[in-house]
N, C-alpha and C positions, 0 to 999 in steps of 0.2 A: 749031792743036793735031791731036797725032797719036792714032791712033785709041785708044790705050792713056790715054791724058791725057784727052782726052773720056768714056771711062768711070768715071774716076777722078773727076770733074768730077759726073758724072751722079750716082753715088753717093752722092759726096759731100752734093752736095746735098741728094737725097733723104731722107738722116739729117738735115741740118739741119733740111730743111722738117715732117717727120714727129715728131722729138723736142722742138722748138721751140713750133708753129705746131698743129698737126695732132689732133697726141696729146704734149703732154706732161708727165713723170711725176719724180717726185720720188729720182729717182737721184740727188740731187748731182750733179749736170754728166755722170754716167755715162752711155752708150749702153746703151738697151732690148736684150739679146737677144732681143724680140717682133717688133723690126724686122726683122732676120735677114733672112727668107727674102723679105722685096721686095725686097733689092737682087741677092738672085742671078740672077737674071733681070731685068736693071737695062731692058732694050730692050721690055722688056713692061710697064712699071708701068704705061704710060698708059691698061690694059683693065684695070685694078683697079677699083671701085666704093669712091671714096675717101672722098664721100659719107657713104656706107653704115658706115663705119670709124669715123668722128670721129663722127658721132651714138650709135652702137654704144658709141664711150669715155668720149661724156657720159653716155649712161644708168651705166655701169658705173661714170662714177664720184657719181653723182645715188645709186645704192645704198649705196656706200660711206663715202658722206658721211651720211647716215642712219643707216647702221647704228650709227657710231663713235656719231653725236650719239645713239643710243637706249639706248647704251651706257654715257655719259656719258664716253666717249673723250677725247684729245687731235684737233680736227677736220685742223692738220697741212696739207700739202700736197692740193690740191683739181686731179686729176688732171682732164685731157682739153682743151679748145681754149674755155676761157672763153670768146674775143669774142665764141660763137655767143649764147651766153644774154646776156652784155651787150646785144651784137644786138634781141635781142628785145627786153628792159627796155627799150630805149631807145622804141621803135616801139609799144611799149605804156604809154607813159608818158602821161597828161592835165590837160594844163593849160589847160582853157578855151581861154580867147581865147589863151592863151600857147605854146597847142602846136600845132607842127608844120604847116603846108600839109596838107592830106591828098591831094592830089596829088603831093605828094609820094613817091615807094614804091622804096626802101624810104626811111621816112622821119625813119631815125638820117643819115640824105645832108642833111636843112637844117638837125643837129649842129654848131658844132665846140663848142672847147672851153671856150669861156667863156661856154655855151649851157647843155653839160651842166655845169659846175661849179654854175650860178644853178639851173638845173633842180634838181640836187638836193641844193640847199642849202635852199631853198625846201619840196623836197617829205621833207625831212626834219626839219625844224622845223615843219609841218601837222601832227603827228601827232599827237593831244594824247590817248588814251584810255589807261587804265590800262594793261590788260594789255600793251597794246602797246611802250609808253614799257619794261615790265623786261623783253622779249626778248633777246635774243646778236644784237647786229646784227656784231660786229667777233671777230672771234677770230685771235692768235695763239699757235703751237706755240714756236717756237724764235727769239732765244734761253732764254727765258724764259717759259711758257703767262702767256696777259693776254686778259680775253675783256672786251669795251665790253656795259649796255648802252643804250638805243637813250636814253633819258633821261641817260646819261655824256657821249654821242656831243650830244646837244643841249646839252649846256652848259657842254661844250668850244666850239661855236660858237659862243658867246656871249660877244662880245670884253669885256663890261663886267662878268663873273662870273670867279668863281674855276675853276679845271680841277684836277678833282681827279685824286690822283697815278697812277691807271692810265691814264688819258686823255692825261695829258703823257709818259708814260715808252711809249707806241703812237704816238704824238707822235713823238717822239725816235724810233723804232726806225724807223719810216715817211721820217725825214727822212736819215736813214744809207743806207737803201734806193736814197733818190732819188738817193742821190751815187755810188754803186755807179752804178747806174744809168746817173749821168749822166758816170758820170769812167769802165768801164770800159774795159778795153783802153787807155787812155791814161797818159803819165807823172803824171796829175794824180791817179792813182784813191791815196783812202787821204789824200791834203797836208795836210784835215784831220780830226779823229776825233773822233767823241760821244760822251757818256756820260751812261746817267740819269740818273734824280735818288735814286733808288735808292743811287749809289755815295757820294756826299756826304753824305747823312741817316745812312747806316750810320759812314765814317768820323768825323762829328761828333759822331755819339753813345758814338765809344769802347768800350773793355773791352768784354763779352760780348758785342759787338753787333758788332763789329767785325774780322773774319777774313779776309784777305788772297787767300786762296784761295776765295772763298767769292765772287769778285767777278772770277776769272783771264779768266769767257771775254767780259769786258769788251776786252779788249784777246788772246788768244792763242786763237782759237778756227775753228771749219771752219767759221764764218759769216762769218768779217771775211775776206775774198778778198786783203788787203798788209799788210803787216808795220809795225805801229802804233809801234816805237819809231824807225821814219823818219817818222811824222808830223811835218807843220811848226808844227799844230796841235793842240790837246787842251780840248774846251771839257767841261765842269762845272759844271750850271747845283747852285744852291743855293736853295734857298727856308726862307728868315729869318718871325720876326712880320711883317706889313702888307705884306712886297714878298719882293722875287725877285733873286739877281746871279746873275750866269753866271764864276764864274773861266776865264779862255781858257791856257792854257799855252804861252807860245812858246817851241816847244821847240829851235827853232832858235838864240834869243838867249838864251835859258834867263833868261828872266826871267816874271811874273806879272802878268798883267792883268787887278782886279778890274773887272768892272762891276756899281755900283750904284744904281740910279738915287736911293736917298733918300739927300742929302750932309747933310743936317740936320738935327736934334735932335730934329722934333717928333714922330714915331710910334717912332723905334726906342731913343729913350733915351738913345744914344749917339753920338757922334758916328762917322763912317766907319771909322775906324784905329780905334777901340778896338772898334768892331763886327764887325769882322774879325779880330783880332790874334789868334784863340782859332784862326776856325776854318781862317784860309788854313795856319797849323801842321798839324792835323787833315788836313788835305783835301792837301795838299803830302806832306803824310810817306804817307797811303796813296794814292798817285797811286804812289810810290816805292818802297813795297810792291811794286804789282802787276806795275810795270815789274821789278822785281828777279824776281820771281817768272815771270814770263812772257818772259824776258827773260837769259837766263846771260850774257850778254856787257854787260850796263848797268853803266858803272861810273860814272853824273852822279850828282849828289847831287842833288834834285828839292829838297829843305829847303831847300839854299841858298840857293835863288835870291832877285832880287830881285823885290819890288813895286809895282806902279801902280798907283792910278786917276785911271782914264780920267774925262774930265769930261764937262760935257754929255749923260747919258746918260736917254733915253724914259721912262718908267715910261707902265704902262699894266697893267689888273688882271689881263687874261689873262696866264697862265705862258706857252704857245706864241706867244703875239707877241712877249714879252719874250725869251725866248728866241731867236726869230731876227733880230728889232732887237740884240739885243746882238751875237749870233756874224755879224751883218754889221756894223757897228760894229768888232769887233776884226780884224776878216778885212781893213777897211778901215785901220785903222789899223798891223796888221802891213805890210799891202805899201807902206805908206808909208813903212815904216821899212826 
């Protein structure tokens, strides 16, 4: 590498480390001008007190967070290196005989992903004080503001319990973000797209409850880093009496797979075809409406696509588990087809 190429690499590396690791900022992936001075004298960048910088940024983020909470504002993105408080949190957890050995320092070095998940699961479900259960543990500002109290999270973790709507929608949002993280920068980004259950709820209600403009953010918004019109699969969950179904729109083969675990009339009161005779039309039309508004070049007619009911769909009371099972089932079916 030439001296100029080395300088360019050092500059790019410094920007990357500072903006993505030391002090991430909520600037929609734009570089903060606060860091420009750090690269003016790149040869002496090693002399800066970066540990102090990281600590100062965390203090500023904590103060900003407390101010927003006190004023009842949306929390949004929390700046700063979140790995630092996460490490201290894991170091401070005490699970009695299940705690990591004291001779391992820092203690988080003894953890692996499975241990973290199991310990956090145990800790979350161990809290029973009424005042603690009412506290907000999770807050999302984009694309739709949502928050979950500890009690809602505990109910969501119970696989034999009915998951509340907000908890389910937060889980679907997390699933979407996991896909972006997993496939970002590859040709697989956006190969499947997830909608929350609010979409089907409003679509099937119809009338004044359905306005496609209110749901365009699910298809064409700054938080979606891919073209949904080019997605191969679009999943739409539908909550029905006593159970839960998933509509998988195969955008490549122009067909609709309706995954309904309730195959008989014991609880639904209707056979599977009759049960979805109206909802499939409402959901297909709603999806068509949003695609036309979101993508002016959209010419296909989703309402005319054929539908089918895959068999051997497992049932579970927990809607998130069922959604994950259904999406995996649909993905497998489409891969084989």
